[in-house]
N, C-alpha and C positions, 0 to 999 in steps of 0.2 A: 725323569731325567734330572731333576733338581737334587737328587740324593735324599729326598724325604720319602720314607716308606710309610705307607698307610696300612693299617691293619683294620679290617672290618670284622666286627664281632656281632653275632646275633644278640640283640638285647631285647628282652621281653619285659615290659612294664606291666605289672599286675597290681591293680588297686586292691584286690582281695586275694591274699595268698593262702587261703585255707588248705590248698593242696600241698603246700610246702611245710607248714607247721600246724600242729594240732591247736585247737581253740584255746587250750589252757596255756599256751605259749604266745598268745597274741600280743604281748607287750614287747616281744623281740623284734628289732628292726635291723635290716642289713641287706647285703647284696650277695646273691648266689651266682657264682660263675660256673656255668655248665656248657662245655663245648659240644656235646653230642645231642643237644635237644633238637627235636624235630621242628622244621620250619612251619609245618602245618599244625598250628596250635589253636585249640579251642578248649573250653572248659571241660567238655566231655572227654577229649583226648587226654588232657592233663590228669583227670581223675583215674584213667585207666592205664596210663603210661608207667611201665616198670621203672624207668629212670627216675621219674618224679617220686615214685614210692620209695626207691632207694635213697634219694636225696632227703625225703621227709624223715626216714628212719635215722639217717646219719645226723641230720640237723637236730632232731629231737634228742638223741643221745649226747651230742656235743653240748647243747644248751644245759641239759640236766647235769652233765659231768662238770660243767663250768660252775653251776650253782653249788654242787657238792664241794668243789675246790674252794669256793668262796667261804662256805660254811666252816671248813677246817683251817684254811690258811689266812683268811681275812674276815674274821667274825663281825667286825663293825660294818663292813660293806654288805655282808650277808644279812645282817640285822636290818639295814636300810632296805635292801631288796625285798626281804620277807615282809616288812611293814607295808610296803607299797604294793606288792604283788602276791603275797602269800595266799590270799583267798582265791585268786585266779589260778595259781598253781594247784591248789587243792581240788579244783574242778577236774583235773586229770585223774584223780583217784577214782572217779566214777566212770571214766571212759577210756583211759589209756592203760589197759590191762597189761600190755607188754612192758610198761615202765612203772607199774604200780609200786613195786618194792623200792625202786629208786626214789619215787615221789614220796613214799612214806619215810624213807631215810633222810630226805632233805627238808621235811616238814617240821615246823616248830609249833609248840602249843603252850598256852598258859596252863599253869597247874596250881594245886594247893601247896606245892613244895616251895614256891617262891612268890612273893607278892608282886614283883615287877618283871623278873626275867622269864624267858621262855625255855622250854625243854624239848628235847627230841624224844622220839619213842625209844631209841636205843638207851638214852640216859635214864628214862623212866624204868625200863626193864632192869637195868643195872641196880637201881635203888629199890626194887621190889622186895617186900618182906618175905622171909622164909615161908614157904607154903602158899604164897599168893600165886594163883594161876591165871588171873585175868588182869587186863589193863582197863582200869575203871575210868569212865568219862561221864561228863554231864554236859548237856547242850542247853543253851539259853541265849537271851539277848545281850547280857552283859555279865562281866565277872562279879560285880556287886550283887546282881540278882541271883546268880548261881551260889555264891557264898552264903546267902540267906536261906537257901533251899533246905527244907527239912530232910530231903533225901541224903544230904551229906553227913548228917549227924552220926549215923552208925559207922561210916567210913572214917570220920575224924576220931571217933572213940577207939577204933582199932588201929589207928595210925596209918591208914592206907592213903596213898597219894591219888588224887583224882584230876584228870585232865579237864580243863574248863574250856569248852568249845563254844565260841560266841559268834563266829561268822555264819551267815545264813547257809552257806554251802555245807557246813559241818553236819547239819541235820540230815543231809542227803548222803554224803559220802560214807558216813558210818554204817549205812545200810548196805553199801557195796563192799566194804572192807571188813572181813571177819576176824582177822588175826594179824599180828606182827611178831616175828621171831618165835613162832610157836605158841604165843600167848593170845588168847581170845580177847577181843575188845568187848567190853560189857558196860552197858548203861547203868548208872547208879539207880535209876528208877526200877530197873529189872533186878539188879544185883543186891538191892537192899535186903531182900528176904534171905539171900545166901550169905550176906555179910554177917 
């Protein structure tokens, strides 16, 4: 009667939102407003709920498209994001097969092409030498260690660019990802004989 209308919304506070975002997007914080969520909510129900699955898919695509937009429109902000969360995002390459191509597209890597800058796989492919069929990479603890590796000698001699993968997750995801843009990913340790 006082002219004030109150709207009551169902609010669920979830300390652990693994159901709403995949693990490799755990750095994202926010609020999700969903009107049609069931009142009877438990962890088991959330894991099986179609609405939650749809929300998860949409949220994941939205976050990845936002990172892609940052990469092209605001490279400085993207560089900051990648420095802080790049290793976490790369975890998705091993588990988020629906978005693997998108994750590969937004990933950046050190390479022998530049001493300080990072490169994308698309930029690497554009710079590939005529006749080169593989994207070459080396994994290790640091850039300095990798540059001293005898495995790189043959690649340097032929002028091939090599990605320098130094995050611990890199050694794992390269086992899950076999190619990008039709070009096979190949370790320099294996590719040395064919180089």
